[in-house]
ZASEFI-407154 format. One record per residue: x, y, z of N, C-alpha, C, CB in turn. Coordinates in steps of 0.05 Angstrom, whole numbers, padded with zeros to 5 digits, always signed. Glycine has a CB too. Layout:
BEGIN
XYZXYZXYZXYZ/...
***
This chain:
BEGIN
+00016-00024+00000+00000+00000+00000+00017+00025+00000-00018+00000+00023/+00042+00023-00001+00059+00046-00001+00062+00055-00030+00087+00040+00012/+00042+00070-00040+00043+00081-00067+00057+00108-00065+00015+00083-00080/+00080+00109-00077+00097+00133-00073+00103+00146-00100+00123+00125-00059/+00099+00172-00100+00108+00188-00123+00137+00197-00118+00089+00214-00127/+00155+00189-00136+00184+00195-00130+00190+00225-00130+00201+00181-00151/+00172+00241-00140+00177+00270-00141+00166+00284-00116+00164+00282-00165/+00152+00270-00099+00141+00282-00074+00152+00267-00050+00110+00281-00074/+00157+00280-00028+00166+00266-00005+00144+00247+00005+00173+00286+00017/+00153+00226+00018+00134+00206+00029+00120+00218+00053+00149+00180+00037/+00094+00219+00052+00078+00231+00074+00070+00210+00094+00054+00245+00063/+00061+00187+00085+00053+00166+00104+00051+00139+00090+00025+00173+00117/+00049+00118+00106+00046+00091+00096+00021+00080+00109+00071+00073+00103/+00005+00066+00093-00019+00054+00104-00014+00024+00108-00044+00059+00085/-00018+00015+00132-00014-00013+00140-00040-00024+00150+00009-00015+00161/-00047-00048+00141-00071-00061+00151-00062-00080+00174-00086-00077+00129/-00071-00073+00198-00063-00087+00222-00088-00095+00238-00044-00070+00240/-00091-00121+00243-00115-00131+00257-00141-00121+00245-00113-00123+00287/-00142-00121+00219-00167-00114+00205-00172-00084+00203-00190-00126+00219/-00154-00068+00214-00158-00039+00213-00135-00027+00197-00158-00026+00242/-00141-00005+00183-00120+00009+00169-00107+00030+00187-00131+00022+00143/-00081+00031+00188-00066+00050+00205-00048+00067+00187-00049+00035+00226/-00049+00093+00191-00031+00111+00176-00007+00116+00194-00046+00138+00169/+00017+00111+00182+00042+00114+00197+00059+00135+00183+00057+00086+00199/+00069+00153+00199+00089+00173+00188+00116+00159+00186+00090+00198+00207/+00130+00162+00164+00155+00148+00160+00175+00153+00182+00168+00157+00134/+00176+00178+00193+00195+00184+00214+00189+00169+00240+00195+00214+00220/+00164+00158+00243+00157+00143+00267+00166+00114+00265+00127+00144+00271/+00175+00105+00241+00183+00077+00238+00212+00074+00246+00178+00067+00209/+00218+00056+00265+00245+00050+00272+00257+00031+00252+00247+00038+00301/+00244+00008+00248+00253-00011+00228+00229-00029+00220+00276-00028+00239/+00233-00043+00198+00213-00062+00188+00227-00089+00185+00202-00052+00160/+00213-00109+00196+00224-00136+00195+00206-00153+00177+00225-00149+00224/+00217-00166+00157+00203-00183+00140+00204-00212+00150+00213-00182+00111/+00181-00225+00149+00180-00253+00158+00160-00267+00141+00172-00255+00189/+00170-00281+00120+00152-00295+00102+00135-00276+00087+00135-00315+00117/+00109-00280+00090+00089-00263+00075+00080-00238+00091+00065-00279+00068/+00093-00232+00113+00085-00209+00129+00109-00191+00134+00073-00218+00155/+00102-00166+00141+00122-00147+00149+00113-00135+00176+00125-00124+00128/+00132-00134+00195+00127-00122+00221+00140-00095+00223+00137-00141+00244/+00123-00075+00229+00133-00047+00231+00137-00041+00261+00112-00027+00219/+00161-00034+00269+00167-00026+00296+00167+00004+00296+00195-00038+00306/+00148+00016+00309+00144+00045+00307+00142+00057+00335+00118+00051+00292/+00143+00084+00335+00138+00099+00360+00109+00094+00367+00145+00129+00356/+00104+00094+00393+00076+00091+00403+00064+00119+00402+00075+00079+00432/+00043+00124+00386+00032+00151+00383+00020+00161+00410+00010+00151+00362/+00012+00143+00428+00001+00152+00453+00023+00156+00474-00019+00131+00463/+00047+00147+00468+00070+00151+00487+00068+00133+00512+00071+00179+00495/+00051+00112+00511+00048+00095+00535+00069+00072+00535+00020+00084+00535/+00079+00065+00512+00099+00044+00510+00123+00054+00495+00086+00019+00496/+00146+00041+00499+00169+00050+00484+00167+00047+00454+00194+00034+00494/+00151+00027+00445+00146+00023+00416+00122+00006+00413+00171+00010+00403/+00113+00004+00388+00091-00014+00382+00098-00030+00357+00064+00001+00378/+00086-00053+00353+00091-00069+00330+00065-00073+00314+00103-00097+00338/+00066-00066+00289+00043-00070+00271+00050-00091+00250+00034-00043+00258/+00034-00111+00247+00039-00132+00227+00021-00128+00203+00035-00160+00239/+00033-00127+00180+00019-00123+00155+00020-00148+00138+00030-00098+00139/+00000-00152+00121-00002-00176+00105+00014-00176+00080-00030-00181+00098/+00031-00156+00076+00049-00155+00053+00077-00163+00062+00049-00127+00040/+00092-00174+00044+00120-00181+00051+00138-00157+00049+00130-00204+00032/+00162-00160+00058+00181-00137+00059+00186-00125+00031+00207-00146+00071/+00186-00142+00011+00191-00133-00017+00170-00112-00026+00190-00156-00036/+00146-00113-00015+00125-00094-00021+00133-00066-00013+00099-00102-00007/+00151-00064+00006+00159-00037+00017+00187-00029+00008+00158-00038+00047/+00198-00042-00012+00226-00036-00021+00228-00007-00031+00234-00055-00043/+00206+00005-00040+00207+00033-00050+00214+00052-00027+00180+00041-00063/+00212+00043-00002+00220+00060+00020+00250+00066+00020+00212+00048+00047/+00265+00049+00005+00294+00053+00004+00301+00080-00008+00307+00031-00012/+00283+00091-00023+00287+00118-00035+00279+00140-00016+00272+00121-00061/+00270+00133+00008+00260+00153+00027+00272+00150+00055+00229+00150+00029/+00299+00145+00055+00313+00144+00080+00315+00118+00094+00301+00163+00098/+00306+00096+00082+00308+00070+00094+00331+00055+00082+00282+00054+00091/+00344+00038+00097+00367+00023+00089+00362-00007+00092+00392+00032+00105/+00366-00022+00070+00364-00051+00072+00390-00062+00083+00357-00064+00044/+00389-00072+00107+00414-00082+00119+00418-00112+00115+00414-00076+00149/+00397-00126+00109+00398-00154+00101+00371-00161+00088+00405-00173+00125/+00367-00186+00082+00342-00194+00068+00317-00192+00086+00344-00222+00058/+00321-00190+00112+00298-00189+00130+00292-00163+00143+00302-00209+00151/+00310-00143+00141+00306-00118+00155+00312-00094+00138+00324-00117+00180/+00295-00073+00141+00300-00047+00131+00299-00028+00155+00279-00039+00108/+00319-00011+00157+00321+00007+00180+00318+00036+00170+00348+00003+00194/+00304+00052+00186+00301+00080+00181+00328+00093+00189+00277+00093+00196/+00342+00105+00170+00368+00116+00176+00368+00138+00197+00381+00127+00151/+00345+00151+00201+00342+00172+00221+00345+00161+00249+00315+00187+00218/+00341+00135+00252+00342+00122+00279+00367+00106+00284+00318+00105+00282/+00386+00106+00265+00411+00092+00270+00429+00109+00287+00425+00085+00243/+00438+00098+00309+00457+00112+00327+00485+00106+00317+00453+00102+00356/+00491+00080+00312+00518+00073+00302+00517+00045+00291+00539+00076+00325/+00538+00039+00276+00542+00011+00266+00567+00001+00281+00546+00010+00234/+00563-00021+00295+00585-00032+00311+00605-00047+00293+00573-00052+00331/+00628-00053+00305+00649-00067+00290+00639-00094+00279+00673-00072+00308/+00621-00107+00294+00611-00133+00284+00588-00130+00264+00601-00150+00308/+00584-00105+00255+00564-00098+00235+00535-00098+00245+00566-00116+00211/+00532-00100+00272+00505-00098+00283+00498-00068+00284+00504-00111+00311/+00472-00063+00284+00461-00036+00283+00450-00028+00310+00439-00033+00261/+00461-00007+00322+00450+00004+00347+00431+00027+00339+00473+00014+00366/+00407+00026+00350+00387+00046+00344+00383+00065+00367+00360+00033+00336/+00373+00089+00361+00367+00108+00381+00341+00099+00396+00362+00137+00369/+00334+00113+00416+00309+00109+00430+00311+00083+00447+00286+00107+00411/+00291+00066+00444+00288+00043+00462+00304+00019+00455+00259+00036+00463/+00315+00018+00431+00330-00006+00422+00360-00001+00425+00323-00013+00393/+00371-00010+00447+00400-00008+00449+00414-00024+00427+00410-00018+00477/+00406-00049+00424+00416-00065+00402+00392-00082+00392+00439-00084+00411/+00381-00073+00370+00360-00089+00357+00373-00114+00345+00344-00072+00335/+00357-00134+00340+00369-00159+00329+00375-00156+00299+00350-00183+00333/+00390-00135+00292+00394-00128+00265+00424-00126+00259+00380-00101+00257/+00433-00139+00238+00461-00135+00230+00462-00136+00199+00479-00157+00242/+00482-00123+00189+00486-00122+00160+00495-00149+00150+00507-00100+00153/+00484-00157+00127+00496-00180+00113+00521-00169+00100+00475-00192+00091/+00539-00187+00093+00565-00178+00081+00560-00162+00056+00583-00202+00076/+00542-00172+00039+00536-00159+00013+00524-00131+00018+00516-00176-00003/+00505-00128+00036+00492-00102+00041+00512-00083+00053+00468-00105+00059/+00529-00092+00071+00549-00075+00084+00569-00065+00063+00564-00091+00106/+00577-00082+00044+00596-00073+00023+00583-00052+00006+00604-00098+00006/+00557-00055-00001+00543-00035-00017+00540-00009-00002+00515-00046-00025/+00534-00011+00024+00531+00013+00041+00557+00028+00042+00522+00005+00070/+00580+00015+00046+00605+00028+00047+00613+00041+00020+00627+00008+00056/+00606+00027-00002+00612+00038-00028+00596+00064-00033+00606+00018-00050/+00570+00064-00025+00554+00088-00028+00564+00110-00011+00525+00082-00021/+00573+00104+00013+00583+00123+00032+00608+00137+00020+00589+00110+00059/+00625+00122+00007+00650+00133-00004+00643+00152-00027+00669+00111-00013/+00621+00147-00042+00614+00164-00065+00605+00191-00056+00592+00150-00080/+00595+00194-00032+00584+00220-00023+00605+00238-00014+00564+00216+00000/
***
């Protein structure tokens, strides 16, 4: 459901979770985890009652690959991370996130890390 016009900034993503449609602001997404035919969105809790919330959508991670053009980074085949929430990349290539995730269960695959470093050198 992430229909994105490449000439306009991404305003929101619509996720169907538990039979309801939820509008998510991209900056609220910490990371997205793909698992088979579903994608789990780890986001800020809009009510501020919990450190984060998890929304499960019936689309696989590939459905959301267009987010890569909007500040998200594919770190391996199962995770896309919002670059705004990356605190640092550790020596073991694990990703430390800001906020509530000291160390999320996310690490770069060798191939993705090599691509990331090559892009970084180009800038």
